[in-house]
Z-matrix of the N, CA and C atoms (Angstrom, degrees):
N
C 1 1.450
C 2 1.516 1 108.18
N 3 1.309 2 116.17 1 133.59
C 4 1.451 3 120.76 2 178.87
C 5 1.516 4 111.07 3 -70.74
N 6 1.307 5 114.65 4 141.21
C 7 1.456 6 119.71 5 176.38
C 8 1.524 7 108.11 6 -67.39
N 9 1.344 8 117.08 7 136.21
C 10 1.461 9 118.32 8 -179.13
C 11 1.518 10 110.89 9 -67.20
N 12 1.333 11 116.97 10 148.46
C 13 1.474 12 118.99 11 175.94
C 14 1.531 13 109.53 12 -58.31
N 15 1.324 14 117.26 13 144.76
C 16 1.467 15 119.81 14 -175.83
C 17 1.528 16 113.97 15 -59.29
N 18 1.288 17 119.09 16 -26.49
C 19 1.467 18 122.44 17 -177.20
C 20 1.524 19 112.63 18 -102.38
N 21 1.322 20 117.96 19 7.52
C 22 1.469 21 120.14 20 -179.15
C 23 1.524 22 109.75 21 -63.10
N 24 1.334 23 116.02 22 127.24
C 25 1.461 24 120.67 23 -179.10
C 26 1.523 25 111.19 24 -77.56
N 27 1.329 26 116.17 25 -28.49
C 28 1.457 27 120.54 26 -179.27
C 29 1.527 28 109.82 27 -129.71
N 30 1.338 29 114.07 28 151.83
C 31 1.461 30 120.69 29 -179.05
C 32 1.518 31 109.58 30 -127.16
N 33 1.321 32 115.41 31 150.61
C 34 1.466 33 119.82 32 174.22
C 35 1.528 34 108.44 33 -77.00
N 36 1.307 35 116.26 34 165.78
C 37 1.463 36 119.90 35 178.82
C 38 1.533 37 109.76 36 -62.10
N 39 1.325 38 117.23 37 -36.85
C 40 1.466 39 120.51 38 177.79
C 41 1.517 40 112.44 39 -65.03
N 42 1.327 41 116.65 40 -38.58
C 43 1.458 42 120.25 41 178.66
C 44 1.532 43 110.93 42 -67.85
N 45 1.320 44 117.15 43 -41.51
C 46 1.465 45 120.32 44 177.82
C 47 1.528 46 109.32 45 -63.31
N 48 1.325 47 116.48 46 -43.75
C 49 1.465 48 120.53 47 -179.71
C 50 1.534 49 110.77 48 -62.52
N 51 1.324 50 116.34 49 -46.85
C 52 1.463 51 119.96 50 -178.06
C 53 1.524 52 111.50 51 -64.60
N 54 1.307 53 116.79 52 -42.61
C 55 1.463 54 120.70 53 -176.85
C 56 1.524 55 112.22 54 -74.07
N 57 1.329 56 117.69 55 -35.86
C 58 1.465 57 120.76 56 -176.34
C 59 1.526 58 112.82 57 -89.11
N 60 1.333 59 117.36 58 -18.50
C 61 1.456 60 120.48 59 -176.57
C 62 1.514 61 112.87 60 77.91
N 63 1.317 62 117.24 61 16.93
C 64 1.460 63 123.32 62 -179.11
C 65 1.521 64 108.08 63 -107.40
N 66 1.317 65 116.97 64 137.47
C 67 1.464 66 121.16 65 -179.63
C 68 1.529 67 110.76 66 -63.24
N 69 1.304 68 115.72 67 149.31
C 70 1.466 69 121.26 68 177.64
C 71 1.522 70 110.62 69 -57.03
N 72 1.326 71 117.09 70 -40.42
C 73 1.469 72 119.44 71 179.52
C 74 1.533 73 110.75 72 -63.08
N 75 1.316 74 117.41 73 -33.67
C 76 1.465 75 120.72 74 177.38
C 77 1.517 76 110.21 75 -68.18
N 78 1.333 77 117.02 76 -40.35
C 79 1.461 78 119.90 77 176.83
C 80 1.525 79 110.51 78 -62.02
N 81 1.321 80 116.87 79 -41.58
C 82 1.469 81 120.21 80 177.13
C 83 1.525 82 110.35 81 -62.44
N 84 1.333 83 116.61 82 -40.59
C 85 1.460 84 120.85 83 177.96
C 86 1.530 85 110.29 84 -62.84
N 87 1.333 86 117.58 85 -47.70
C 88 1.459 87 121.10 86 177.97
C 89 1.527 88 110.57 87 -56.83
N 90 1.316 89 115.51 88 -40.68
C 91 1.462 90 119.18 89 179.77
C 92 1.522 91 110.91 90 -66.51
N 93 1.313 92 117.23 91 -40.35
C 94 1.467 93 120.36 92 179.55
C 95 1.536 94 111.35 93 -64.87
N 96 1.328 95 117.09 94 -25.01
C 97 1.463 96 121.99 95 178.30
C 98 1.528 97 112.30 96 -91.68
N 99 1.320 98 116.61 97 0.57
C 100 1.461 99 120.09 98 178.22
C 101 1.516 100 114.55 99 79.35
N 102 1.324 101 117.30 100 14.16
C 103 1.463 102 121.09 101 -178.89
C 104 1.529 103 112.04 102 -79.08
N 105 1.321 104 116.61 103 -33.38
C 106 1.462 105 122.73 104 176.11
C 107 1.525 106 107.57 105 -133.89
N 108 1.317 107 115.59 106 163.55
C 109 1.463 108 120.24 107 -177.10
C 110 1.523 109 110.05 108 -136.66
N 111 1.310 110 114.94 109 149.10
C 112 1.463 111 120.72 110 175.30
C 113 1.519 112 108.37 111 -134.15
N 114 1.296 113 115.04 112 169.68
C 115 1.457 114 120.57 113 169.93
C 116 1.519 115 106.92 114 -117.09
N 117 1.297 116 117.07 115 162.49
C 118 1.469 117 121.83 116 178.68
C 119 1.518 118 109.67 117 -105.19
N 120 1.325 119 115.41 118 137.05
C 121 1.461 120 120.20 119 175.64
C 122 1.523 121 108.96 120 -78.89
N 123 1.319 122 115.79 121 175.69
C 124 1.464 123 120.15 122 176.69
C 125 1.527 124 110.33 123 -60.70
N 126 1.320 125 117.44 124 -27.81
C 127 1.465 126 122.46 125 177.44
C 128 1.526 127 112.34 126 -88.35
N 129 1.330 128 117.82 127 10.78
C 130 1.466 129 125.14 128 177.54
C 131 1.537 130 113.51 129 67.23
N 132 1.323 131 116.88 130 27.34
C 133 1.464 132 120.79 131 176.19
C 134 1.526 133 109.53 132 -95.94
N 135 1.323 134 116.04 133 145.03
C 136 1.462 135 120.69 134 179.12
C 137 1.526 136 110.01 135 -75.15
N 138 1.316 137 114.35 136 141.65
C 139 1.465 138 121.71 137 171.79
C 140 1.526 139 107.23 138 -133.67
N 141 1.325 140 114.63 139 127.46
C 142 1.456 141 121.39 140 -177.46
C 143 1.525 142 109.65 141 -107.19
N 144 1.335 143 116.63 142 141.19
C 145 1.468 144 118.09 143 172.06
C 146 1.529 145 109.09 144 -61.50
N 147 1.302 146 116.33 145 148.33
C 148 1.467 147 120.26 146 -176.50
C 149 1.530 148 112.07 147 -57.62
N 150 1.331 149 117.58 148 -34.04
C 151 1.462 150 118.75 149 -178.30
C 152 1.525 151 112.77 150 -69.47
N 153 1.320 152 117.54 151 -2.13
C 154 1.464 153 120.98 152 173.31
C 155 1.527 154 110.30 153 -60.47
N 156 1.331 155 116.65 154 -30.94
C 157 1.467 156 119.90 155 178.21
C 158 1.527 157 110.93 156 -59.38
N 159 1.339 158 116.54 157 -43.52
C 160 1.458 159 119.47 158 178.69
C 161 1.527 160 111.29 159 -69.26
N 162 1.326 161 116.56 160 -37.63
C 163 1.473 162 120.29 161 177.93
C 164 1.519 163 110.65 162 -62.41
N 165 1.335 164 116.58 163 -43.42
C 166 1.462 165 120.52 164 178.97
C 167 1.528 166 109.93 165 -64.12
N 168 1.315 167 117.07 166 -40.18
C 169 1.471 168 120.14 167 177.02
C 170 1.517 169 110.89 168 -62.08
N 171 1.310 170 117.07 169 -42.79
C 172 1.467 171 122.20 170 177.13
C 173 1.524 172 110.37 171 -58.58
N 174 1.321 173 116.53 172 -46.96
C 175 1.470 174 121.85 173 179.87
C 176 1.523 175 110.33 174 -60.44
N 177 1.330 176 116.67 175 -47.31
C 178 1.464 177 120.86 176 -177.17
C 179 1.529 178 111.93 177 -65.18
N 180 1.321 179 117.28 178 -40.29
C 181 1.467 180 120.02 179 178.90
C 182 1.527 181 109.45 180 -65.32
N 183 1.324 182 116.86 181 -44.30
C 184 1.469 183 120.28 182 178.59
C 185 1.530 184 110.28 183 -60.12
N 186 1.331 185 116.43 184 -44.31
C 187 1.467 186 119.54 185 177.86
C 188 1.524 187 110.88 186 -62.63
N 189 1.291 188 116.46 187 -40.39
C 190 1.470 189 121.42 188 -176.99
C 191 1.532 190 111.68 189 -60.90
N 192 1.331 191 116.63 190 -34.65
C 193 1.465 192 119.41 191 179.31
C 194 1.520 193 111.32 192 -89.52
N 195 1.345 194 117.29 193 3.79
C 196 1.459 195 120.51 194 172.10
C 197 1.512 196 116.28 195 98.26
N 198 1.312 197 117.75 196 13.59
C 199 1.461 198 120.28 197 178.88
C 200 1.526 199 108.38 198 -81.14
N 201 1.333 200 118.00 199 125.07
C 202 1.471 201 120.33 200 179.28
C 203 1.530 202 111.28 201 -64.48
N 204 1.322 203 115.90 202 147.71
C 205 1.464 204 120.42 203 -179.61
C 206 1.526 205 112.28 204 -56.61
N 207 1.313 206 116.90 205 -31.35
C 208 1.465 207 120.54 206 178.41
C 209 1.527 208 110.19 207 -57.82
N 210 1.339 209 117.05 208 -44.36
C 211 1.461 210 120.74 209 179.83
C 212 1.524 211 111.86 210 -72.87
N 213 1.320 212 116.60 211 -33.46
C 214 1.466 213 120.18 212 176.04
C 215 1.526 214 109.04 213 -63.84
N 216 1.333 215 116.63 214 -44.37
C 217 1.468 216 120.81 215 179.01
C 218 1.521 217 110.87 216 -61.54
N 219 1.340 218 117.28 217 -42.33
C 220 1.464 219 120.61 218 177.63
C 221 1.522 220 110.68 219 -60.76
N 222 1.323 221 116.20 220 -43.38
C 223 1.463 222 120.38 221 -179.33
C 224 1.525 223 110.94 222 -63.54
N 225 1.326 224 116.24 223 -45.93
C 226 1.465 225 119.54 224 -178.27
C 227 1.525 226 111.51 225 -67.31
N 228 1.325 227 116.85 226 -35.57
C 229 1.463 228 119.12 227 -178.99
C 230 1.522 229 111.59 228 -70.42
N 231 1.330 230 116.52 229 -19.93
C 232 1.455 231 120.57 230 179.11
C 233 1.514 232 114.22 231 -83.20
N 234 1.317 233 117.38 232 -3.97
C 235 1.459 234 120.35 233 179.33
C 236 1.522 235 109.58 234 -83.05
N 237 1.322 236 117.82 235 141.80
C 238 1.468 237 119.88 236 179.59
C 239 1.529 238 111.84 237 -60.27
N 240 1.309 239 115.46 238 136.37
C 241 1.474 240 122.40 239 176.71
C 242 1.519 241 113.14 240 52.97
N 243 1.349 242 116.69 241 27.09
C 244 1.462 243 121.99 242 179.86
C 245 1.530 244 112.59 243 51.61
N 246 1.324 245 115.10 244 35.31
C 247 1.463 246 119.23 245 -178.84
C 248 1.518 247 111.06 246 -71.51
N 249 1.295 248 115.41 247 167.84
C 250 1.451 249 122.01 248 177.95
C 251 1.522 250 109.21 249 -74.05
N 252 1.341 251 117.98 250 139.75
C 253 1.464 252 120.29 251 -179.22
C 254 1.524 253 112.48 252 -61.77
N 255 1.308 254 114.97 253 140.99
C 256 1.461 255 121.87 254 175.41
C 257 1.528 256 109.16 255 -96.59
N 258 1.301 257 116.30 256 177.86
C 259 1.468 258 121.42 257 176.30
C 260 1.529 259 110.03 258 -60.23
N 261 1.332 260 116.18 259 -41.59
C 262 1.467 261 120.32 260 179.08
C 263 1.534 262 110.73 261 -64.02
N 264 1.355 263 116.38 262 -38.82
C 265 1.472 264 120.11 263 176.93
C 266 1.524 265 109.73 264 -61.09
N 267 1.322 266 117.08 265 -46.21
C 268 1.464 267 120.56 266 -178.53
C 269 1.531 268 110.20 267 -61.21
N 270 1.323 269 117.12 268 -42.50
C 271 1.459 270 120.85 269 179.37
C 272 1.519 271 110.68 270 -60.32
N 273 1.322 272 117.23 271 -46.00
C 274 1.462 273 121.61 272 -179.45
C 275 1.527 274 111.25 273 -66.67
N 276 1.326 275 116.57 274 -46.52
C 277 1.465 276 120.40 275 -177.54
C 278 1.529 277 111.82 276 -67.81
N 279 1.312 278 116.75 277 -41.81
C 280 1.471 279 118.76 278 -179.38
C 281 1.524 280 110.63 279 -66.64
N 282 1.327 281 117.95 280 -32.32
C 283 1.463 282 120.25 281 175.77
C 284 1.526 283 110.00 282 -65.62
N 285 1.311 284 116.94 283 -38.78
C 286 1.467 285 120.91 284 178.84
C 287 1.528 286 111.23 285 -67.42
N 288 1.307 287 117.53 286 -30.48
C 289 1.463 288 121.99 287 -178.60
C 290 1.525 289 112.19 288 -84.12
N 291 1.302 290 118.01 289 -10.42
C 292 1.459 291 121.48 290 -173.58
C 293 1.531 292 112.67 291 -57.16
N 294 1.331 293 117.89 292 -45.56
C 295 1.471 294 120.65 293 -178.40
C 296 1.530 295 110.77 294 -61.22
N 297 1.323 296 116.31 295 -41.77
C 298 1.464 297 119.09 296 179.08
C 299 1.526 298 110.76 297 -65.71
N 300 1.306 299 116.74 298 -40.86
C 301 1.468 300 119.86 299 178.00
C 302 1.526 301 110.94 300 -65.22
N 303 1.332 302 117.19 301 -40.50
C 304 1.467 303 120.22 302 177.56
C 305 1.523 304 110.59 303 -60.91
N 306 1.346 305 117.69 304 -42.02
C 307 1.465 306 121.15 305 178.53
C 308 1.526 307 110.47 306 -64.12
N 309 1.324 308 116.94 307 -40.89
C 310 1.461 309 120.17 308 179.00
C 311 1.530 310 110.72 309 -64.99
N 312 1.321 311 116.77 310 -39.52
C 313 1.465 312 120.66 311 176.95
C 314 1.523 313 109.95 312 -61.95
N 315 1.339 314 116.68 313 -44.63
C 316 1.467 315 120.49 314 177.86
C 317 1.531 316 110.81 315 -59.23
N 318 1.330 317 117.48 316 -43.42
C 319 1.461 318 121.10 317 179.16
C 320 1.519 319 111.14 318 -62.01
N 321 1.321 320 116.39 319 -44.05
C 322 1.462 321 119.91 320 -179.81
C 323 1.527 322 110.99 321 -65.50
N 324 1.322 323 117.35 322 -38.18
C 325 1.457 324 119.45 323 177.89
C 326 1.524 325 110.94 324 -66.33
N 327 1.337 326 117.76 325 -40.47
C 328 1.466 327 120.18 326 176.52
C 329 1.525 328 110.18 327 -63.07
N 330 1.318 329 116.46 328 -42.78
C 331 1.461 330 120.02 329 178.59
C 332 1.521 331 110.15 330 -60.38
N 333 1.322 332 116.24 331 -48.25
C 334 1.467 333 120.57 332 179.33
C 335 1.527 334 111.04 333 -59.20
N 336 1.311 335 116.97 334 -46.63
C 337 1.462 336 120.68 335 -177.57
C 338 1.524 337 112.33 336 -67.85
N 339 1.321 338 117.79 337 -33.95
C 340 1.457 339 121.32 338 -178.26
C 341 1.516 340 113.36 339 -83.11
N 342 1.304 341 118.10 340 -10.21
C 343 1.460 342 120.62 341 -179.31
C 344 1.524 343 112.71 342 -103.33
N 345 1.316 344 117.17 343 14.16
C 346 1.459 345 119.47 344 -175.39
C 347 1.530 346 113.10 345 -62.22
N 348 1.332 347 118.44 346 -29.85
C 349 1.463 348 120.61 347 177.44
C 350 1.519 349 112.35 348 -90.11
N 351 1.295 350 117.53 349 -8.90
C 352 1.464 351 121.65 350 -172.64
C 353 1.529 352 110.90 351 -83.78
N 354 1.310 353 115.61 352 141.74
C 355 1.457 354 119.69 353 177.90
C 356 1.521 355 111.97 354 -111.36
N 357 1.327 356 118.27 355 8.15
C 358 1.444 357 119.86 356 173.37
C 359 1.505 358 115.78 357 119.12
N 360 1.247 359 120.25 358 29.89
C 361 1.458 360 128.74 359 174.03
C 362 1.504 361 114.73 360 52.39
N 363 1.295 362 110.16 361 73.56
C 364 1.458 363 121.05 362 168.17
C 365 1.500 364 111.53 363 -102.97
N 366 1.236 365 128.75 364 -29.07
C 367 1.455 366 132.99 365 -3.82
C 368 1.528 367 106.44 366 -117.71
N 369 1.318 368 116.17 367 114.42
C 370 1.461 369 121.40 368 -177.85
C 371 1.521 370 112.62 369 -87.19
N 372 1.310 371 117.21 370 -5.74
C 373 1.463 372 119.93 371 -179.90
C 374 1.522 373 110.77 372 -118.30
N 375 1.335 374 117.09 373 29.91
C 376 1.460 375 121.34 374 -173.65
C 377 1.523 376 113.14 375 -56.10
N 378 1.328 377 117.74 376 -34.12
C 379 1.473 378 119.20 377 -178.77
C 380 1.523 379 112.26 378 -71.02
N 381 1.346 380 118.28 379 -17.64
C 382 1.464 381 122.08 380 179.65
C 383 1.524 382 113.00 381 -114.45
N 384 1.308 383 117.47 382 -0.48
C 385 1.470 384 121.36 383 -174.27
C 386 1.520 385 110.86 384 -64.86
N 387 1.332 386 115.68 385 125.10
C 388 1.462 387 120.40 386 -178.82
C 389 1.521 388 112.69 387 -80.79
N 390 1.302 389 117.30 388 -6.88
C 391 1.456 390 120.33 389 178.64
C 392 1.526 391 112.25 390 -102.02
N 393 1.326 392 116.73 391 -4.90
C 394 1.458 393 122.12 392 -177.59
C 395 1.522 394 110.91 393 -64.10
N 396 1.320 395 116.37 394 144.49
C 397 1.465 396 121.97 395 -177.08
C 398 1.522 397 108.57 396 -141.94
N 399 1.346 398 117.77 397 76.14
C 400 1.468 399 120.09 398 -176.63
C 401 1.526 400 111.70 399 -57.27
N 402 1.316 401 115.74 400 137.27
C 403 1.457 402 122.87 401 177.40
C 404 1.529 403 112.92 402 53.38
N 405 1.319 404 117.04 403 25.78
C 406 1.466 405 122.60 404 178.19
C 407 1.526 406 112.04 405 50.54
N 408 1.324 407 115.69 406 44.84
C 409 1.464 408 120.35 407 179.53
C 410 1.518 409 112.53 408 -59.48
N 411 1.314 410 117.08 409 -30.26
C 412 1.464 411 119.88 410 -178.40
C 413 1.527 412 112.69 411 -80.81
N 414 1.332 413 116.65 412 -5.59
C 415 1.468 414 119.43 413 178.17
C 416 1.510 415 112.40 414 -60.48
N 417 1.342 416 117.33 415 -27.97
C 418 1.464 417 121.26 416 178.41
C 419 1.528 418 111.52 417 -67.78
N 420 1.329 419 117.22 418 -20.75
C 421 1.461 420 121.05 419 -179.33
C 422 1.529 421 112.00 420 -83.66
N 423 1.348 422 117.68 421 -2.12
C 424 1.461 423 121.29 422 -179.87
C 425 1.505 424 111.49 423 106.30
N 426 1.326 425 115.82 424 179.10
C 427 1.467 426 119.82 425 -176.64
C 428 1.522 427 112.54 426 -72.27
N 429 1.313 428 115.01 427 157.57
C 430 1.455 429 120.81 428 173.11
C 431 1.513 430 113.99 429 109.44
N 432 1.331 431 115.96 430 162.75
C 433 1.466 432 122.50 431 179.16
C 434 1.528 433 110.34 432 -84.44
N 435 1.336 434 117.52 433 82.37
C 436 1.460 435 122.38 434 -171.77
C 437 1.523 436 113.79 435 -57.57
N 438 1.308 437 117.66 436 -42.68
C 439 1.465 438 118.87 437 -179.05
C 440 1.521 439 110.66 438 -67.41
N 441 1.300 440 116.55 439 -40.91
C 442 1.458 441 120.43 440 -179.75
C 443 1.522 442 110.60 441 -64.58
N 444 1.315 443 116.92 442 -39.75
C 445 1.463 444 120.98 443 -178.21
C 446 1.518 445 112.92 444 -82.53
N 447 1.337 446 117.13 445 -7.11
C 448 1.452 447 120.30 446 178.05
C 449 1.516 448 113.38 447 81.75
N 450 1.338 449 117.36 448 15.90
C 451 1.461 450 120.04 449 178.35
C 452 1.516 451 111.35 450 -90.04
N 453 1.316 452 117.28 451 -1.29
C 454 1.460 453 123.00 452 177.31
C 455 1.511 454 107.20 453 -150.63
N 456 1.309 455 117.65 454 142.54
C 457 1.466 456 119.96 455 -177.71
C 458 1.520 457 111.23 456 -109.48
N 459 1.309 458 114.10 457 160.17
C 460 1.466 459 120.22 458 179.76
C 461 1.525 460 110.32 459 -73.22
N 462 1.332 461 118.23 460 159.53
C 463 1.462 462 121.06 461 178.10
C 464 1.523 463 110.87 462 -59.73
N 465 1.325 464 115.10 463 145.79
C 466 1.456 465 120.29 464 178.63
C 467 1.510 466 111.07 465 -82.22
N 468 1.332 467 117.03 466 -177.12
C 469 1.464 468 121.29 467 179.33
C 470 1.520 469 110.45 468 -58.24
N 471 1.305 470 117.37 469 134.11
C 472 1.442 471 123.00 470 178.76
C 473 1.521 472 114.17 471 84.06
N 474 1.340 473 117.54 472 -7.67
C 475 1.468 474 121.04 473 177.17
C 476 1.509 475 108.91 474 -99.00
N 477 1.308 476 117.05 475 160.13
C 478 1.464 477 120.55 476 175.37
C 479 1.519 478 108.39 477 -119.68
N 480 1.305 479 116.58 478 170.24
C 481 1.456 480 121.17 479 179.10
C 482 1.518 481 112.23 480 -63.24
N 483 1.311 482 118.29 481 -21.28
C 484 1.457 483 120.52 482 -176.80
C 485 1.518 484 112.81 483 -100.81
N 486 1.346 485 118.69 484 4.25
C 487 1.478 486 121.18 485 178.30
C 488 1.508 487 110.50 486 -67.23
C-alpha cells in the first residue's frame, strides 16, 4: 500500500490500516462502535479524515493500558465536535481512569498471590485452591467471582471451605 501524501486530508481504509498498524476489520469494528467515522465516496468507498490516525492511536493506547472500549467511546463522545483528543484531553481522561486501573491492578495482584499453589486448573491443587467454591456456597452472596474480586476471603487457619 502506498504511503498517503503528507498533506492528504482524507485516507482510504487501507491507508489508515497500513499507517496505524490496525487491521481493516478492526477499523470497521471501531467504526461500528462509533469510535471513528468515515464518509462514503460516490463509488461507496470509505474515506477517513487524516486525524483518524491519532484517534486510532488514542484508542489503542487506552486499550493497551486496560481501558474497556465502552469507556473509550464515552471519552471520545464527550469531546467537542468529535474532535481528536489532545494532550490535555489525554491527561484529563487518564486521570479519570486511574481509579479503575488501580482496582484492576489490585485484582491482578490478588489473583497472582492466590494462585501461587495452582498449576493451571487441572486441578491438582483442589484441596488448597483459593478460588474453589464447593457446592456453590458463595452463590448466596450474589453473582460474580467473589474470591477473585476480593469480596470474599478464603477460610483461615483451622477452618475448612465448608465451615
